[in-house]
VEXDREN-2710 file (C-alpha; in Angstrom, 1 decimal):
% VEXDREN-2710
k/r/px/py/pz
1/MET/202.7/62.5/38.2
2/ALA/199.6/62.1/40.6
3/ALA/196.8/59.8/39.5
4/ILE/193.9/57.9/41.0
5/ILE/191.6/54.8/39.9
6/THR/188.0/55.9/41.2
7/ASP/185.6/53.9/43.2
8/GLN/183.5/54.0/39.9
9/ILE/185.8/51.5/38.4
10/ARG/185.2/49.1/41.4
11/ILE/181.4/49.3/40.8
12/LEU/181.9/48.8/37.0
13/ASN/184.0/45.8/37.9
14/ALA/181.5/44.3/40.4
15/LYS/178.5/44.8/37.8
16/ASN/180.5/43.3/35.0
17/PHE/181.5/40.4/37.1
18/VAL/177.8/39.9/37.9
19/ASN/176.9/40.0/34.3
20/GLU/179.7/37.3/33.5
21/VAL/178.2/34.9/36.2
22/SER/174.9/35.5/34.7
23/ASN/176.0/34.9/31.2
24/THR/174.8/31.4/30.1
25/SER/177.9/30.9/28.1
26/ASN/180.0/31.0/31.2
27/SER/179.9/28.4/34.2
28/TYR/180.8/29.6/37.7
29/TYR/181.0/26.8/40.4
30/SER/181.4/27.0/44.2
31/PHE/183.3/24.0/45.5
32/ILE/184.0/22.3/49.0
33/GLY/187.2/20.4/49.6
34/LEU/190.1/19.3/51.9
35/PRO/188.6/16.5/53.8
36/ASN/191.8/16.0/56.1
37/SER/192.8/19.4/57.0
38/SER/194.3/18.1/60.2
39/ASP/197.0/16.4/58.2
40/TYR/198.0/19.5/56.7
41/GLN/198.3/21.3/59.8
42/THR/197.3/20.0/63.3
43/ASN/195.9/23.2/64.5
44/TRP/193.9/23.9/61.3
45/ASN/190.5/24.1/63.2
46/THR/191.5/26.9/65.5
47/SER/194.0/28.7/63.1
48/PRO/193.4/27.7/59.6
49/PRO/196.4/29.0/57.4
50/SER/195.7/31.8/54.9
51/PRO/195.4/30.5/51.3
52/LYS/198.5/30.9/49.0
53/ASP/198.0/32.4/45.5
54/ASN/200.3/30.5/43.0
55/PHE/199.9/28.0/40.2
56/ASP/201.3/25.5/42.7
57/GLN/198.5/26.0/45.2
58/GLU/196.0/26.0/42.5
59/ASN/196.8/22.5/41.6
60/SER/196.8/21.5/45.2
61/TYR/193.5/22.9/45.5
62/TRP/192.1/20.8/42.7
63/ASP/193.8/17.8/43.9
64/SER/191.7/18.0/47.2
65/MET/188.4/19.1/45.9
66/ILE/185.4/17.1/46.6
67/ALA/182.4/18.5/44.8
68/LEU/181.0/21.5/42.8
69/LYS/177.8/23.5/42.8
70/LYS/176.9/25.5/39.7
71/ILE/176.1/29.3/40.6
72/VAL/173.2/30.5/38.2
73/ALA/172.0/34.3/37.5
74/SER/169.7/34.0/40.6
75/ASP/172.5/33.1/43.1
76/VAL/174.7/36.3/42.6
77/ARG/174.0/39.8/43.6
78/LEU/175.6/43.1/44.5
79/VAL/175.8/43.8/48.0
80/VAL/176.7/46.9/50.3
81/PRO/177.5/47.2/53.9
82/LYS/174.6/46.2/56.4
83/ARG/173.9/48.9/59.1
84/PHE/170.7/48.3/61.2
85/TRP/169.4/51.5/62.6
86/SER/170.0/51.8/66.5
87/SER/168.7/54.6/68.8
88/GLY/171.3/56.8/70.1
89/THR/173.6/56.2/67.2
90/VAL/175.2/59.2/65.4
91/TYR/174.9/58.4/61.6
92/GLU/177.0/60.2/59.0
93/MET/175.0/62.1/56.2
94/TYR/175.3/61.8/52.6
95/ARG/177.8/64.6/51.3
96/HIS/179.3/64.9/47.8
97/ASP/182.5/66.3/49.1
98/TYR/184.2/64.0/51.5
99/SER/187.9/63.7/51.0
100/SER/191.2/63.6/53.0
101/ALA/190.7/67.2/53.6
102/ASN/187.2/67.0/54.5
103/GLN/186.8/63.8/56.4
104/ALA/183.5/62.1/57.7
105/PRO/183.2/63.4/61.3
106/GLN/182.2/60.4/63.0
107/SER/184.3/57.8/61.2
108/GLY/187.2/59.8/59.8
109/ALA/186.2/58.4/56.3
110/THR/187.9/60.0/53.4
111/SER/185.4/58.9/50.8
112/LEU/181.5/58.7/50.8
113/TYR/181.5/54.9/50.5
114/SER/183.6/54.5/53.7
115/ALA/181.2/56.5/55.7
116/SER/178.1/55.2/57.7
117/TYR/175.4/57.2/55.8
118/PHE/172.6/54.6/55.1
119/VAL/170.9/52.1/57.2
120/ILE/168.3/49.4/57.3
121/ASN/165.5/49.2/59.7
122/GLU/163.9/46.3/61.4
123/ASN/161.3/46.0/58.4
124/TYR/164.3/45.7/56.1
125/ARG/163.8/48.9/54.5
126/VAL/166.8/50.9/53.4
127/TYR/167.4/54.5/53.9
128/ILE/170.0/57.3/53.0
129/CYS/170.7/59.8/55.7
130/LEU/170.5/63.3/54.0
131/GLN/170.7/65.3/57.2
132/ASN/172.3/64.1/60.6
133/GLY/171.5/67.3/62.7
134/THR/174.7/68.9/61.6
135/ASP/174.7/72.6/62.3
136/PRO/177.2/75.3/63.7
137/ASP/176.3/74.1/67.2
138/ASN/176.3/70.3/66.4
139/PRO/179.3/70.1/63.8
140/LEU/179.6/66.5/64.3
141/GLY/175.8/65.7/64.0
142/ARG/173.5/64.4/66.5
143/SER/172.2/61.1/67.8
144/SER/169.5/59.4/65.7
145/LEU/166.3/58.9/68.1
146/ASP/163.4/58.2/65.4
147/GLN/163.7/54.9/63.4
148/PRO/162.7/55.7/59.7
149/ASP/159.7/53.4/58.5
150/PHE/158.1/55.3/55.9
151/THR/158.2/54.6/52.1
152/ASP/157.2/58.4/51.2
153/LEU/159.2/59.4/47.8
154/GLU/160.3/62.6/49.4
155/PRO/162.8/62.9/52.1
156/ARG/161.5/63.7/55.5
157/ALA/162.2/63.5/59.3
158/ALA/161.2/60.0/60.7
159/GLY/159.5/61.0/63.8
160/THR/158.8/63.7/66.4
161/SER/161.7/64.0/68.3
162/SER/163.4/66.8/66.4
163/ASP/166.7/64.8/66.4
164/GLY/167.5/66.9/63.0
165/TYR/167.6/63.7/60.9
166/VAL/166.2/63.8/57.6
167/TRP/165.8/60.2/55.7
168/LYS/165.3/59.2/52.1
169/TYR/163.7/55.8/51.5
170/LEU/165.4/53.7/48.8
171/TYR/163.9/50.1/48.8
172/THR/162.7/47.2/50.8
173/ILE/164.8/43.9/50.7
174/LYS/162.5/40.9/50.0
175/PRO/162.3/37.9/52.4
176/SER/163.9/35.7/49.8
177/GLU/166.6/38.1/49.0
178/VAL/167.3/38.0/52.9
179/THR/167.7/34.3/53.2
180/LYS/170.1/34.2/50.1
181/PHE/172.0/37.5/50.1
182/GLU/172.1/38.8/53.7
183/SER/175.3/38.1/55.5
184/THR/176.6/39.2/58.9
185/ASP/178.3/42.4/57.2
186/TYR/176.4/42.8/53.9
187/MET/173.0/43.3/52.7
188/PRO/171.7/43.1/48.9
189/VAL/170.7/45.8/46.6
190/PRO/167.9/45.1/44.0
191/SER/169.4/43.2/40.8
192/ASP/167.3/45.2/38.3
193/TRP/167.3/48.8/39.6
194/GLU/167.6/50.5/36.2
195/THR/164.5/48.6/34.7
196/GLY/162.7/46.7/37.3
197/THR/159.0/47.8/38.5
198/ASP/159.3/47.1/42.0
199/ASN/161.4/50.2/42.6
200/ALA/160.2/52.2/39.5
201/ALA/158.5/54.9/41.8
202/VAL/161.7/55.7/43.6
203/ARG/163.7/55.7/40.6
204/ASP/161.4/57.6/38.5
205/ASN/161.2/60.3/41.3
206/ALA/164.8/61.3/41.1
207/VAL/165.8/64.5/39.3
208/ASP/169.3/65.0/38.3
209/GLY/170.9/68.0/40.0
210/SER/168.0/68.6/42.5
211/ILE/169.0/70.0/45.8
212/LYS/167.5/68.4/49.1
213/ILE/169.6/69.7/51.8
214/VAL/171.5/73.0/52.7
215/LEU/173.7/73.1/55.6
216/VAL/174.2/76.1/57.7
217/THR/178.2/76.3/58.3
218/GLY/178.1/79.8/59.8
219/LYS/175.2/81.5/61.5
220/GLY/176.0/85.1/61.0
221/VAL/175.6/88.1/63.1
222/GLY/173.0/91.0/63.1
223/LEU/170.9/89.6/60.3
224/GLY/168.1/92.4/60.7
225/THR/165.0/91.6/62.5
226/ALA/164.7/88.8/65.0
227/ASN/162.5/85.9/64.5
228/ARG/162.0/86.5/60.8
229/VAL/161.3/83.9/58.1
230/TYR/162.6/84.5/54.4
231/THR/160.8/82.5/51.5
232/ARG/161.9/81.9/48.1
233/VAL/165.6/82.5/48.7
234/PRO/167.2/81.5/45.5
235/ILE/169.9/78.9/45.0
236/LYS/172.3/80.1/42.4
237/GLY/174.9/77.8/40.7
238/ASP/174.7/75.8/37.2
239/GLY/171.4/74.6/37.8
240/THR/167.9/76.2/38.0
241/GLY/164.8/76.5/40.0
242/ALA/166.1/75.8/43.5
243/GLU/164.7/77.9/46.3
244/CYS/164.8/77.7/50.2
245/THR/163.4/79.1/53.1
246/VAL/165.7/80.8/55.9
247/PHE/164.7/81.1/59.3
248/ILE/166.3/83.7/61.5
249/ASP/166.2/83.3/65.2
250/ASN/165.7/85.8/68.2
251/ASN/169.6/86.3/68.2
252/GLN/169.3/87.6/64.4
253/GLN/171.3/84.7/63.3
254/VAL/170.4/81.8/60.9
255/ASN/168.6/79.2/62.7
256/SER/168.0/76.7/59.8
257/VAL/167.3/76.5/56.1
258/VAL/164.6/74.3/54.4
259/VAL/164.6/73.6/50.6
260/SER/161.2/74.7/49.4
261/SER/162.0/74.1/45.7
262/GLN/164.5/71.3/44.8
263/GLY/165.5/72.8/41.1
264/SER/167.5/70.7/38.6
265/GLY/170.7/70.6/37.2
266/TYR/173.1/71.6/40.0
267/THR/176.5/70.5/40.3
268/TYR/177.5/73.4/42.5
269/GLY/175.4/76.2/44.3
270/ASN/175.0/78.8/46.9
271/LEU/172.2/80.8/48.5
272/ASP/171.7/84.4/47.1
273/LEU/170.8/86.2/50.1
274/VAL/170.6/89.6/48.3
275/ALA/168.1/88.3/45.8
276/GLY/166.1/86.6/48.7
277/GLY/166.0/89.8/50.7
278/VAL/167.9/88.4/53.5
279/PRO/170.1/91.0/55.4
280/LEU/173.7/90.3/55.2
281/GLY/174.6/91.4/58.8
282/THR/177.6/92.3/60.2
283/THR/178.9/89.0/59.7
284/ARG/177.7/87.1/56.8
285/PRO/176.2/83.7/57.2
286/THR/177.8/80.7/55.2
287/PHE/176.1/77.6/53.7
288/ASN/177.1/74.3/52.0
289/VAL/174.5/73.2/49.2
290/ILE/174.6/69.5/49.1
291/ILE/174.8/68.1/45.7
292/PRO/173.0/64.7/45.0
293/PRO/174.7/61.9/43.1
294/LYS/174.5/61.9/39.2
295/GLY/170.7/61.6/38.3
296/GLY/169.4/62.5/41.7
297/HIS/168.8/60.6/44.8
298/GLY/167.5/57.2/44.0
299/LYS/168.5/57.2/40.3
300/ASP/171.3/54.8/40.5
301/ILE/171.2/52.8/43.7
302/TYR/174.7/51.1/42.7
303/ARG/176.5/54.5/42.5
304/GLU/174.7/56.0/45.5
305/LEU/175.6/53.4/47.8
306/GLY/178.7/52.2/46.4
307/ALA/177.8/48.7/45.5
308/TYR/181.3/47.2/44.6
309/ASN/180.8/43.9/46.7
310/VAL/179.4/40.9/45.0
311/LEU/177.8/37.9/47.0
312/LEU/177.5/34.3/45.2
313/TYR/175.2/31.9/47.0
314/SER/175.0/28.2/47.1
315/ARG/173.0/25.8/49.0
316/ILE/174.7/22.5/49.6
317/GLU/172.2/19.7/50.5
318/ASN/171.9/16.0/50.2
319/ASP/170.2/14.8/47.1
320/PRO/169.4/11.2/46.8
321/GLN/169.2/11.4/42.9
322/ASN/172.6/13.2/42.9
323/PRO/174.7/12.4/45.9
324/ASP/177.9/14.3/44.9
325/PHE/178.3/16.1/48.1
326/ILE/179.4/13.3/50.6
327/THR/178.2/13.0/54.1
328/GLY/180.1/11.8/57.4
329/ASN/183.3/13.2/56.5
330/GLU/184.4/16.8/56.6
331/PHE/185.5/19.7/54.4
332/ALA/187.6/22.7/55.3
333/ARG/187.9/24.6/52.3
334/VAL/185.4/26.4/50.0
335/GLY/186.2/28.2/46.9
336/LEU/184.9/29.6/43.4
337/VAL/186.1/28.2/40.0
338/GLU/185.4/29.8/36.6
339/ASN/184.7/27.7/33.8
340/PRO/186.0/24.4/34.6
341/LEU/185.7/21.8/31.8
342/SER/183.8/18.4/31.7
343/TYR/185.9/15.5/32.5
344/ASN/188.2/14.3/29.4
345/SER/186.7/17.0/27.3
346/THR/187.3/20.6/26.0
347/ALA/183.6/21.7/26.8
348/ILE/183.0/23.7/29.7
349/LEU/181.0/22.0/32.6
350/THR/177.3/22.9/32.6
351/SER/175.8/20.4/35.2
352/LEU/174.2/21.8/38.3
353/LYS/176.3/19.6/40.6
354/ALA/179.5/17.7/39.9
355/SER/181.8/15.2/41.6
356/ALA/185.5/15.9/41.6
357/VAL/186.5/12.6/43.0
358/ASN/187.3/9.1/41.7
359/ALA/185.1/6.3/42.9
360/LEU/185.2/2.4/43.2
361/LYS/182.2/0.1/43.3
362/LEU/183.3/-2.8/45.6
363/VAL/182.4/-6.4/46.0
364/GLY/183.3/-8.8/48.5
365/ALA/181.8/-10.9/51.4
366/SER/182.1/-8.1/53.8
367/TYR/181.4/-5.0/51.6
368/SER/178.2/-4.4/53.4
369/THR/179.9/-4.3/56.9
370/VAL/183.3/-3.2/56.3
371/THR/184.1/0.3/57.8
372/PHE/186.7/2.6/56.3
373/ASN/188.3/5.2/58.5
374/TYR/187.9/8.6/56.9
375/ASP/191.2/9.8/55.3
376/ALA/192.8/6.3/55.8
377/GLU/194.8/4.8/52.7
378/VAL/193.4/2.2/50.7
379/THR/195.8/0.3/48.3
380/GLN/195.7/-2.1/45.4
381/THR/198.6/-3.7/43.9
382/VAL/197.8/-3.5/40.2
383/ALA/201.3/-5.1/39.1
384/THR/204.4/-6.6/40.7
385/GLY/206.0/-3.7/42.4
386/THR/203.3/-1.3/41.4
387/THR/200.7/0.0/43.9
388/ALA/197.7/2.4/43.6
389/VAL/196.9/4.4/46.8
390/GLY/194.1/6.5/47.5
391/ARG/192.8/8.3/50.7
392/VAL/189.1/7.4/51.8
393/ILE/186.5/10.3/51.4
394/ASN/183.3/8.4/51.8
395/TYR/182.0/4.8/51.8
396/ASP/178.5/3.6/51.4
397/GLN/177.9/0.2/52.8
398/THR/174.6/-0.2/51.1
399/THR/175.9/0.4/47.5
400/GLY/179.6/-0.4/47.9
401/VAL/180.7/2.9/46.6
402/LEU/184.1/4.1/48.0
403/LYS/185.0/7.6/47.1
404/TYR/188.7/8.5/47.3
405/TRP/191.2/11.1/46.4
406/GLN/195.0/11.0/45.6
407/ASP/197.1/13.5/47.0
408/ARG/200.7/14.3/46.3
409/ALA/202.0/12.7/49.4
410/GLN/201.0/9.4/47.9
411/SER/203.1/10.1/44.9
412/GLY/206.4/10.8/46.6
413/PHE/205.9/14.5/47.2
414/THR/205.1/16.7/50.2
415/THR/202.0/19.0/50.4
416/ALA/204.5/21.8/49.3
417/GLY/205.4/19.9/46.1
418/ILE/208.9/18.8/47.2
419/ALA/210.0/15.3/46.5
420/GLN/210.4/13.0/49.4
421/THR/213.8/11.3/50.1
422/ASN/212.2/7.8/50.4
423/PRO/208.6/7.6/49.2
424/LYS/206.7/4.8/50.2
425/TYR/204.9/4.1/47.0
426/GLY/207.3/5.6/44.5
427/PHE/207.0/8.8/42.4
428/ASP/204.2/7.7/39.9
429/ARG/200.6/8.1/40.8
430/VAL/199.0/4.9/40.0
431/GLU/195.4/4.5/39.1
432/PHE/193.2/1.7/40.6
433/THR/192.1/-0.8/37.9
434/SER/189.4/-3.5/37.7
435/THR/191.8/-5.8/35.6
436/PRO/195.1/-6.0/37.8
437/SER/197.7/-8.3/36.9
438/THR/198.3/-9.6/40.3
439/GLY/194.8/-10.5/41.8
440/GLY/194.3/-6.9/42.7
441/SER/192.2/-7.1/46.0
442/LEU/191.9/-4.0/48.1
443/ASN/194.0/-3.5/51.3
444/ILE/192.2/-1.4/53.9
445/ALA/194.7/0.2/56.3
446/GLY/194.4/-1.4/59.8
447/GLY/191.9/-4.1/58.5
448/SER/191.9/-7.7/56.9
449/GLU/188.9/-7.5/54.8
450/VAL/189.3/-8.8/51.2
451/LEU/187.4/-6.7/48.8
452/ALA/187.7/-6.1/45.0
453/ILE/186.4/-3.7/42.4
454/ASP/183.4/-4.9/40.8
455/SER/184.5/-5.2/37.1
456/THR/180.9/-6.5/36.1
457/PHE/179.2/-3.2/37.2
458/SER/178.6/-0.3/34.7
459/GLY/176.1/2.5/35.1
460/ILE/175.1/5.5/37.3
461/SER/172.6/3.6/39.4
462/THR/172.0/0.2/41.2
463/VAL/169.0/-1.6/42.3
464/ILE/169.3/-3.4/45.6
465/ASN/166.2/-5.2/47.1
466/ASN/164.1/-3.8/44.6
467/ARG/165.1/-0.3/45.5
468/THR/167.1/2.1/43.0
469/TYR/170.0/3.8/44.4
470/TYR/171.7/6.5/42.4
471/LEU/175.4/6.9/42.5
472/GLY/176.0/10.5/41.3
473/GLN/178.7/9.2/38.9
474/THR/178.9/7.0/35.7
475/PHE/180.7/3.8/36.4
476/ALA/182.4/1.7/33.7
477/SER/183.8/-2.1/35.0
478/GLY/183.3/-0.7/38.7
479/LEU/185.3/2.6/38.2
480/ALA/184.0/6.1/38.1
481/ASN/186.0/9.3/37.1
482/PRO/185.4/12.6/38.4
483/GLU/182.8/14.7/36.6
484/VAL/185.1/17.8/36.1
485/LYS/188.3/17.7/34.5
486/LYS/190.9/18.4/37.2
487/HIS/193.1/21.6/36.9
488/SER/190.8/23.2/34.2
489/GLY/189.4/26.6/34.4
490/ASN/190.3/29.3/37.0
491/ILE/190.1/29.1/40.7
492/ILE/189.3/32.8/41.5
493/TYR/188.6/32.4/45.3
494/VAL/189.7/30.1/48.1
495/ASP/188.8/30.0/51.7
496/ASN/190.3/27.9/54.4
497/ARG/188.1/27.5/57.2
498/PRO/187.6/25.3/60.3
499/ALA/186.3/21.8/59.3
500/VAL/182.7/21.0/58.8
501/THR/181.5/17.6/59.3
502/ARG/178.6/16.9/56.9
503/SER/175.6/14.7/58.1
504/SER/172.8/13.2/56.2
505/ASN/170.1/15.6/57.4
506/GLN/172.0/18.9/57.2
507/LYS/172.3/21.7/54.6
508/GLU/175.2/24.4/54.2
509/ASP/174.5/27.8/52.8
510/ILE/177.7/29.0/51.2
511/LYS/177.9/32.8/50.7
512/ILE/181.1/34.0/49.0
513/ILE/181.8/37.7/49.2
514/LEU/184.1/39.3/46.4
515/GLN/185.2/42.9/47.0
516/PHE/186.3/44.7/44.1
END
């Protein structure tokens, strides 16, 4: 039994995903994580490992997560492959019948959406190629010489080179859309094509089943008088009203065909030469009437261009009001999580930013001068024989806030989840506390400073020398929990990448592309 799932379900799934992200009852977040990638793999920066897709790894991704940024409706968009027009390139043309038996001549694509049949010009206008100079003498098409730059509603040639190309203008990408939704390989399509006013003229100009292009596949022989033009030659099929003009050259062969009336309602068709008065000759000419997508060219941009890719955009920047995204240290993983929960809650997280790590508010004579090495261990003896241990993510000498994380290695397990034979701190993950039973000062690996958790501090901000500093997390007795519930929601995308070190004056644009 032969079966196929068509490309249209991919487009449907992409649309549905965009709608899910835009639905205010859902919460999607991008995240950054893994501040110590070199501990996982020494050559991580030159050869990041492929992420693993299993439940064990999902837990590990949560353990090393640093912070999350909410993705709102204006941060998600359908995108399609980006191809800038370039002079001398042979582009493929739109055809309704590409298949394994009728491959696109340039790329060998076996489907329309795999062919290079649309372009973007230098002014960010997008065009579909309806004719690329294909004829019996140029069965593979010809080089494009004239860049399209018009906004006419009807298809036409782009210039005067007679390269044989016919282009159809579709839409213009706005500068704001370029910033958020253009990537190296993809460009956005309008978000509201069905109802928006910006592209209403193109959309409303579309006619279902209208004929724009007729290809000459066989020129014929002995077609009556040389250099003759036959007008109003009907196109017969299941539609009505389409007519064309047939040009006969001095060799009594068909030179070209131009559609003079597009008609409507066609899903197939052919030229009725007899009704048009065209002699059949000793060898009858042949044609291929190109059928437009459902609704006509420009009616459904998503179907016409194969919009089954989604780009989600996040800008990570430093916010003094909410410093969840650390500086100084690095991250080597980005990802996407669906509907995580708020910490210690069953409610879906809704804040625009959220910290995924614990934090300590420290006090001591040297708290404003001590230096913590990134990823170094910091420990606290909370009771006889019981030690809390964390790894340093970030330390602020001004506020005394230490952000840390606890991974499996500090609980007697390897990063693969395998128990160690002789764990340094035992198999239990012990939490830091502001009320230890043994004094509880913190030990900094490689240092001799004596610091303690400030059990007197509670709140989300602190005032130092008449200046208010926001901490990003709410502290109680010097301890702050993550703002997101670990291991909640679904991690649906993970990208391991060379480490990026965050500085206080930089921003990162994260663009996640999902292919359906």
